[in-house]
N, C-alpha and C positions, 0 to 999 in steps of 0.2 A: 686604699678603699676599706681595708679591714679596720684600720684605726678609726676612720669616720663612722663605720658601722658600730664600733664599740661606744663611741661618743653618743650616737643616736640611741643606742640601746639603753645607756645610762640615763639619757634625757627622758626617754619614753617611760622608763621604769619609775623615775622620780615623779613623772606626771600621772602615774597610775594607769597607763594605757596598756601595759603588758601583764599586769598582775592577774586580771581576770582570765586572760588567755592561758597563763601558766597554771592557774588553779584548775581550769577545765581539763587541760591536758593531763595534769597530775592525777585527777580523779579517774579519768578513763584508763590510764596506764595502770594505776593501782588496782582497779577492779579486775582487769585482765591478768595482771601479774600474780595477784593473790591466788586465783584459781590455777594459773599456770604453774606456780611453784608446788601447790598442793597435788595437782594431777601428775606432775613430773615425778615427784617423790613416790607417789603411790604406784605409778607404772614401773619405776625403777625397782621398787620393792617386789612387785609381782614378777618382773623379769629375773631378779636375783633368786627368788624363792619359788619360781614357777613349778619346779619339780616337786615341791612339797604339797602342791594341790593334789597330787596323785600318790605321793609316797614312793614313786618309782619313775622310770622313764616311759614304760609302756605298761598298761593295765588291761587285762582281759576280764571283762565283767559279764557274767552270764547268769541265767535263771537256773541252770543245772551245773553240776561239777564240770570244770574245764577238761576237755579231752587230754588224756595223758600224752598223746602224740604231739600236741602243741607245746607242752612243757619240755618234752624231749628235744624238739627242734630248737627251742630257745637255749637250752643248755648246750646243745651241739654248737651253737653259734658263739658260745662263750659268755652268755648272760647269766646272772644269778637270779634266783626266783624264791618267792615265798607266797603264802596264801592267806587270805582273810575270808571269813564268812560272816555276813551281816544280815540281821533280821530283827523285827520287833517282837518282843515277848514281855510277859509280866515278870517283874522282880518283886519278891516278897520278903519281908523282914518281920521278926517277932513271931509269937506263937499264940494260938487260941484266939480269944476275943481281942487281944492286944495286937494282933498281926495287922500289918498294913501292906498294901501292894500298889504298884505303879507301872505303867507301860514304860519300858526302856528299850533302847536300841542296843541289842547285843552284838558284840563284835569278837569273834574268835580269831586269834592271830597266830601265825606259824613262826618258827624260829627265823631270826633275821629281820623281822618287821621292826620299823619301816626301812625300806631300802634307800629312801631319800628323806632328808629332814631328821628332826629329833622329836621323840616323844618325851614330854616333860612331866614329872611327877612331884607330888608334895603330900604332906599329911596335914597341912594347914588350910582349912577351907577359905580363909581370907586370901591367902596367896594363890590358891587355885582360881578364885574369882578374878584375880588380876593376871592370870596366865603366867604366873611366876613359879617356876619349879626347876628341879634338877633333871638333867637328861637321864632317861631310863637306861639301865645296863643291859636289858634284854626284854623278855616278855613276861607276863605274870607266871609266877611259880605254880606248879600243879596244886589245885585245891584253893587257889586264891583268885581274887578279882580286883581290878582297878576300876573305879567308878567316877562319875562326875560329882562335884561337890554338892550340887543341887539335890541329889538323891538322899543325902544324909538327913536334911530337914524334912523332905517329903515322906520318907519312910521311918522317921524318928529313930535313927540308928547312928552308930559311930564307927570310927576306925577300929578294926578288930572284931566287930560283931559279925554274925552270920547273915548271909544273904542267900535266899533259896531261888534257884533257877530251875524250873521243871522238877526233876526227880533228885537233884543234887544240891547240897548246900555248900557254899563257899565262904571263905574268910575275906572280909574287906581289908586289903593290905595297903592300898595307896589311893590318892585322889589324882585324877587326870587334870593337869594344868594346861597342857597344850597338846593337841593331836594333829600332826602335820597334814594328813590327807583327809581331814574331816571337812575342810572348807571353812567359810565364814561362820562365826558363832550363830548369827541370826538365821542361818539356813538349816540348823539342826532341828530335826523333828521331835526327838525325844532324848532324854539324858542317856549318856553312854554307860554301858557295863562291858568291860573288856576282860576276856579270859583266854587261857591258852587253848589252842586248837585241839590238843590232845584230850582236853576235858569235855569237849562238846558232846561226844557220843553219850556220856554218862547222864547228861541232862534229859535226853530223850525228847528234846523240844522239836526237832525237825521231823515232821510227819508228811505224808502225801498231801499235796495241796498247800503246804506252807510257803509263804512268800519270802524266799531266801535269795540273797545275792551272793554268788560265789565270785571271788576276784583272785586272779593270778597276777601278782606283781613281778615285773621284770625290770632289771637295771643292768647297765654295763659297769663292771668293776673298773677301778682306776687303772688297773694293770692291762686292760684290754685296749689295744691300739684301735683308734678311730671308733671309739665306743658309740657316739651319737649316730654315726652312719650305720653301724650294725643294728642299733635299736630301730632306726627308721626303716632299714631293709626288712627286719622281722615284721614290723607293722604292716608294710606293703604285702608281705607274704600272707599274713593273717587276713587282711582285707580281701585279697584275691581268693583265698580259700573260702571265706564266708560267702562271697558273691557267687562263686562257682557252684557251691553245694547248697545255696539258698538256705543257709542256717539261720534259724529264728532265735531270738532271745539272747543274742551275743553281741557285745559292743567292744570295740577296741579303742581305748582311750590313750591320748598322748597329751603333750603340753599344748598342742594346738586345739584339740577338741575335747579335752578331758573334763572341763568344767564350763560348758557353754552357758548354763544358766547364771553362773557366777560372773563369767566374762561379760555377758549381756547386761547384767545388773550394774556392774562397775562402769561399763561403757555408757549406759544411760545416765548414771550418776555424774560421770565426767561431763557428758554432753549438756546435762541440765545445769550444772554449776557453771560451765563455760558460757551458756546462753544467758544466765543471770548476769555474769560479768559483761557479756556482749550488750545487753540492754543498757547497762550503765554507759558503755562506750558509745552506743548510738545516740543517747541523749547528750552525752558530753560532746559528741561530734557536732550536734546542732549548736551547742553553746560555743564551741570553737569557731564554727562558721560565722555565727553572729558577732562574736568578739572580733574576728578578723575583718568583717565587713565594717564594723564601727571604727576599727583602727584605720582602714583605708579611707573612710570618709573624713576622719580627723587629720589625715596627712595629705589630703589633696593640695591644700595651699602650700604646705612645706615642700612638697614634691615639685610644684610649679616654680617655687622660688629657687630650688636647687637646679632646676633646668635652666632658669634664667642666669644662674651663676656659672653655667658652663658644663654641668654634668650631662652625660649622654644617657640615652635610654638604658643601655647595657650597664652603665655605672650605677644608675638608680636601682635597677633590678638587682645587681650584685649586692648593693648595700643592704637592701631589705632582706635579701636571701640570707646574708650573713646574720642579720639581726634575728630572723626567725629560726635559723639553724641553732643559734645559741639558746634561744628560748625553748626550742624543741628538745635539745639535749638536756637542758636543765630540768624541764618538766618531766621528761621521760625518766631521767635518773631518780628524781624525787619520787615519782610514781612507783618505780621498781623497788625502791627502798621501803616505801609504805606497804606495797604488796608483799614484800618479803616478810615483814613483821606480821601482816594480817594473816598470812598462811599458817603461822603458828597457832593463831586463834582457831582456824579451821581444824587443825590437827588435834587441838585440845577438845573442841566440841565433838568431833567424830572419833574420839579416842577409842571407843569400844568397837568401832567398825574397822579400824586399820591397825596394822602392826605397830607396836610401840618402838620397834627398832628399825624403822625405815631408813634407807640410805640417805646420806646428806644431800642437800640441794645441789643441783648442777648449775652451770653457767647458762644453759640453754634458755630457761624462762626469762633470765635477765636480758639476754640478747633479744629474745622475742619481744619483751616489753619495750625495749628501746626502739626496735623496728616498728612496733605498732604505734608508738608515739609519733615517730617521724612520718609514718604512713598517714595517720590521722591529720597531722599538720599539713602534709602535702595534699591530701584529698580535700580538706575543708578550709584551710587557711591560705593556701598558696593561690588558688584562683582569684580571690579579691585583691591580693597583694600584687599579682602580676598585672592587674589593670592599672596600677600606679605608673608603670612605665609609659603609658599612653597619655598621661596628663599633659595638656598643651601648655606652652609658655604663657599664652594670653589669659590663663585663668587668674593670674596675679591681678589683672585690671578688670576682667570680666567674671566677677564672682558668681553671676547668675547661671553660668553654664553648668549643665549636669555632667557628672563624671562620664567619661567615654565608656561604651559598652562593646568595643571591638573585641572579638574572640571570646566573648563571655560564654557563649554556648560551648565552645571547645574546652575552656578551662573548667567549667562546671561539669562537663561531661567527663573530664579527667578525674574530678573529685568523686563523681558517682562510681566511676570505674575502680578507683582506689577503695571506696567504701565496699564495693562488691568483693574485692580481693580480701579485705579485712574479714568480712563475713565468712568467706570460704575458708580462710586460714584458721579462724577461731573455731568454727563449727566442725571442720574436718570432714564435712559431708556436703557434696554439691547440691543434693536435693534439699537438705535441711537449710543450707545457706540460701537457696533460691526461695524457699517458703518464707524465711525470715525477712529477706530483702523485699519480697513481694508484699508481705504484711505491713512492713514499715513504710514502703513507698505508697502502698494503697491508702494507709491512714493519712499520709502527707497529702496525697492528691484529693482524697475525699474532703479532708478538712479545708484544703485550699479552695475547692469548688464551692463548698457551703459558705465559706467566708466571702467569696466573690458574689455569690447569689445574695448574700445578706447585704452587701454594699449596694447592689442593684436595687434591692427592695427598699433601702433607706432613702434613695434619691427622691422619690415622689413625696416622702414624708418631711422634707426639709421645711415646707411651709405649712405642715399640718398643725403645728403648735406655734402660736404667736408669742414666741419668747426668744429674745436675742441670744441667750446662752445656748438654747436648743439649736438655733441656726448655726452658731459658731461651731458647735460640736459636730453636726452633720457635715458642714463644709470642710472641717478639718479631716474627717474620715474620708471624704470623697476626693480631697486634694491629693492624698497619698495612697492610692488604692494598693500599690505594690507593697509599701511598708505596712499598711494595715493588715493585708492578708498574711504577710510573714509574721506579724505580731500575733494574730489570731492562731495561726498554725503552731507557732512555737509555744505560746501559752497553753494550747490544747494538749500538745505532746507532753509538756512538763506536768500539767495538771493530771493527765491520764496516768502517768507513772505514780504520782502521789496518791491518786485515788485507788489504784491497784494495790498499793502498799498499805492502805488504811481500810477504807470501807469495804471494797470488794474482797480483800484478803480475809477479813473477818467473816463475811458471808460465805466465802469458799470453805474456810475452816469449819464453820458451823454445819454446812451441808455435808462435808466430809465426815464429821462426827456422827451426824444423823443417819449416814448411809448404813452404819452398823448399829442396830437397835440395842437398847440397854439390856434386853432379855435375850441377846444373841446366844446361841448354844455354846457352852463351855465344856461339854462332855459329849463324846461319841461312843456308842457301843456297837461293835461289829461282831460277826460270827454268831448271831443269835439263831439257834436252831428252831424249826417250826414248832416243835412241842414245847419250847421254852418261852414263846412269845407272850402268852397270857400271864405267866408268872412274873416275867420281867416287867410287864406293864403294871401289874399290881404293886410290885415293889416301888416303882418310880412314883406311882400315884400316892402311895403311903408316905413317900419322902417329900411330898409337896410339889412335885413336878407337874405342872399343869398341862404342858403340851409336849408330847414325845411321840410323834407319829413314827411307825415302823414301815420300812420299805424293803422289798426283796432286793438282793444283790446277787448277781450272777457273773462269774468270770468267764470271759471268752476272748479268743485271739482273732484278729482280723486276718483273713486268708485270701480274700479276693474282692475286687470292686468291678461290677459290671462284667463278671466272668473272667477278668484278667487277674492272675495270681499276684499277690503283693510280695515283692522281692526286695532285696537290699537296694536295688536300683530304682524302685518305684518313686521314691521321694528323695530329694537332694538336700532340702533344708533340715538342719539339726532337729528342730522342734517336731516337724512332720515325721521325720524318720524315727525319733524317739517314741512318738505316740503310736505309730503303726507297728513298732517293734515290741511293744509291751502288751500285756493282757489288759483288756478293757473291763471296768466294773459296769456291767449292764444292769438294767432294772426292767421291771414290768409293772404296769399299773393301768387301771381303766380310766382314771381321771388325772388330769395334769395337776401338778403341784401349784398352789396359789402364787408362789414366788416366780413362776415361769410365765412367759408370754409368747404366744405364737407370732413369729415375724414373717413366716412364709408358709404356704400350704395350709393344711387343716389337720386337726387331731384325729387319730385313727378311730374307726367305728368299732373295732374289735369284733369282727364277724368271724365265725368258724371257717377254717380253711385259708384265712389270710394271714400274712406275716408282714407287718408294717412297723416302721420305726420313726420316732421323732428324735431329731439330732440337734444338739446345741450349735448355734450358728457360728461360733468361733472355731470349733474344731472342724466344722464343715468347710469353712474357708481355708483353714490350714491344710487339710487333706484333700482339698479341691472336690468335695462332694456337693451334689446339688439334688434338688427335688427329682424323684423318679429313679435315682441311682439304686442299684441292687448291691447290697453288701452281704458277704458271707462270713460268718463267725464260726470258729471251732470251739464248741462248748462241751467240755469233758469228752472230747474225741468224736462228737457228733456234729456234722455241719448244719448250720441254721442259716437260711437265706431270707433276708428281709428287704423291703422296698422303703426308701425314704419318702414319707408323705408330708412331713412338716419340719420346719426349723424353729428352734426355740431360743429366746433370749433369757438368760438366767441372771438373777440378782446375787452375785457371788458375795457381796458385802453382807448379806443376811446371815451367813455362816450356817444356813440350813443344809440338809442333805440334798445334793444335786448330782445329776448323772449326765454324762455326755450323750448316751444313747439309751432310749426307753423303747421297749418292744411291747406290742400289744399282748395282753395275757393269754389270748387264745393260742398264740404260737409258742408259749412258754409253759404250757400245762404239764408237760412230761419232763421238764428240766429241773434238776435239783437246785434248791435255793437256800441261802442263808439270809438273815435279815439284819438291817442296820437302823439305828435311830440316833438322833441328835437332840439335845435338850439343854436347858439352863438349870444347873443345880445350885440351890442356895448355898453359900459358904458354910453354914452351920450343919449341912447335911453331908459333909465329906465322908463320914464313916459309913454311909450307906453303900458306897462303891466298894469298900473293902469287904463288907458282908456279902455283896453280890458276887464278887470274884471268888470268895470262899465257897459259896454254894453252887456256883456255876463256873468251874475252872476253865471251861473252853472259851468263855467270853473274853474279848479284848476291849478294854476300856481306855479310851484316849482322853486324857485331860489336856485340853487346848487352852485352858485359862492362862496358864503360865506362858504358853506360846504367844497368846494374844497380847499379854502384858509386855513380853519381850519385843514383839513387833512394834507395839505402840511406843516403847522406849526408843527403838531405832528410828521410827518416824519422827519422834520428838527431836532427836539429835539432828536428823537431816533438815527438819524445818528450822531448827535453831541456826544451823549453818547457812541455810538459804536466807534467813532473815538478817544474819550478819552481813552477807554479801549485798543484801538490798540496801544497806546503809550507803554503799557507793551509788546505787541507783537513786536513792533519795537525794543525795548530794548533787547528782547530775541533774535531776529534775529541778531542784532549786536553782542551779546554775542557768538552766534554760529559761526559767521564769524571770530571773534577774536580767538575762541578756535580752529577752523579748521586751521587757518593760523599758530598758535603757537604750534600746536600739535607735529610737527616734528622739532621744532626749535633746540632742543639740538642735535639731530642726525645730522642735516644738519650742525650745527656748527662744530662738530667733523670732518665730511667729508671735509668741506671746509678747515679746518686747515691742514688735512692730505694731500689734493691735493696741497695746497700751499707749504707744506714741500717737496712734490715730484716734484715741479717745475712749477705748474700751476700759471699763472699770475693773478693779481687782475682783469684785464680787461676780461680775459677768464671766470673767475668764475662769474663776474658780468653779462656778457652776457648770460652765462648758466643759472644763476638764473632768468634773465629776460625771457628767452625762456621757462623755466620750469613752472614758475608761470603764464605766459601768456597762455600756453596750458591748465593748470589746471583750471585757472579762466575762460577762454573762454568756455570750456566744461561745467563747473558748471553754467555759465551764460545762456547758451543755454538750459540746462536742467531746470533751474529755470524759464526761460521765458515760456517754454513749459508747465510746471506745473501750472504757474500762469494763462496762457491763458486758460488751461483746467478748472481751478477753476472758472474763469470768465464766461466761456461758461456754466458750470454746474449751477452757480447761476442764470444767465440770463434765462436759459431754464427751470429749474425745480423749482426755487424759485420765481423769479420775472415775469416769463411768458412773456418775450418779445424777439424780434429777437436780435441776438448777431453778431456783425461784428468784426472779428479778426483784430487787429491793428498790422501791421508789426513792429511798433516802439517798442513793448515790447521785441522782439527778439534783435533788435539793442541795446536797453538799457541794456538788460541782458548780451549780449556779451561784450559790452564795460565796464559795471560796474563790471562784474565778473572778467575780466582781470585786471582792475584797482585796485580792492580790493585785489586780489591775489598778484599783483606786489607790492602794498603798504605794505601789511603785510610781504611779503618776505623781502623787503628792511629794514623794521623796525627791523625784527628779525636778520638779518645777516649783517647789515651795519657795526657793530663794528668788525665783524670777518675779513672783508677785510681791515680794517685799522690797526690792530695790528699784531705783528709778529706771524708766525705760531706756534712757540714753546709755546708762552704764551696762544694762543688759545687752544692748545692741553692740556696744564696743567690745565687750568680752566675748560675744558670740562670733 
């Protein structure tokens, strides 16, 4: 039987009946394998270097110096320790009128830093930008600093020059090429300046109220038996101690929870890239199903003949299973090979976001690709093929009999079950897989329902136009309602993918760019004292800054909600716990900012004796706050109780100053305040900031222009990677279009030959074909445009959080493109029928 299957496979390949199936399967596996290899290597790298995210095994991070007893306990257990102190401050270079300054992230490190990973240094800015350097032999020598290469240009300084930090000047000795516990480059807030911990007191930078993070790094030495268990035991001891004493402002970080923001970001990126590949697989699955259905229809006669020659149902089934197994293995193997090569393109595109020395690829993504290919084949190609075992012998002489449909529901149910397993496996999340499957099936059902209603609406119109070609076209559509509906749905799904990749994608990108206005603030000034407000405003006005509103900023710690103290056990989610554990930047103002909108409740009236608050709706949801809740904040040692009277929606993309919690001015009259402003500074006025920091040393000026450019660069890389993966989606969409148009080619060929034999002219059939495919294509195009617009709205509203404007062009493009594709496909399939004699057409059909 295997030999017979080989012969049938070779015959079908020469006839071109397996090539389309092979291509569809290859595209699907290649799309998923490309993301599979990329994600697998990225995760392997993170697992290998996970300890470098912290620079230690366990890190105690606190707003105040870590208790000495905790260090003593760690040392008693055999761990080694070192310290770091991190805080933002101004770094100044030059003297007099030539001096320049910039906000930097200062990091004072103790002996032995880092305990895990390697700090790499260089004196070449180009090498530093490429993270290429030599491992550091220790920490900065007394009186010297190591800095990020970006500071050289920003401060107009060089290696060996002096850099002033507070009251002490340091010599720039090295450039930092790679800092193990800093995290991903695009998460850095300001350029780094690293100095020895023993030099920190001489700077006199840490003052009461300074925002400083003290970190105690702990690690198990190689000589310690069962080191990981000892570190885990210490972490549990610390967690219990913090909970028992209700200690605020302290976090214990480990490999599991040390970088939740980075881990969440990478998880979202992995999931999004996987879903892009999954979209390709879904469309390719439709093409596979339609190719298998056409294969079945073309083999009905051959199968009946084999039955007449003595083959049993089981033998017929085994023969075709062997054939499809060979096609499936070949297509999956080719797809894995293409995906393997494509993942190197992803690594190149995302080179700045991932480590250059990632571990080599493993065999797992290849095995997963092969399994996915076979699962796709079993889910979408096997059900139609299994129906061939039920072909009766008498089909040889009774050609008019329809193919049997016994167990069709069971086999297609198996296919949908396999499709659901594929979604679950690829997404890695049951809820996400459920939403994706529901959206795909929902579009399938809606498109099918609209197509059925469209056929019903056409029936009375058959005689509306007194034209033979019109009647031929309507009759042809009505004669095959199932095939027509499948054709409309398939065309709509394929066209929807293409429209999302073209028209809607451009609209989405335009809306994304417009979400951040051209005059978005690129400078922030914080710590403006009340007596400095007027002078700072005048300086900015003289520099050509047209809009720089100042807002009060008050620091307070949340201590209770509705009378219940906030403890370490109040919130379980990492984000909620992190928000409740830090100090809030509160504000007070009589009128709401223009960029804010009330989503629930009403703005406070600011009457004497009342203490009311307006809260951003996102943080309210995270911390489970609602209207009417009473919050207590500790502000400079004094408790302040406020009632939530409104929830606000903020436009974060505007880059304006925003606050999570705003309290009415009447309740904040006795509270000390500093002020903050954000504005757009023209590039030619950069020197104004240096003069401002010289005259007002207490001001902290944050230049986010470089950060915005860096973030935009990262987004460009991610978009490029996604667009690269969309090539597979585009190929899948084209496969679906081809399959939809070719699905009924054989039946249409027989009908056209019969109508010509009965007297229909070539012109009438050509016009009927034009009308039929125009109707099918136009309806498919409108459905595709509607689906693509809905997808664009959903992405803009729920993913990117900006306003979405529907573009009428998407419907126009969908209508025209759908009709054009259908007409072109119909002409390609039937052009030879109208050129050759009817008898020859019927014989070949």
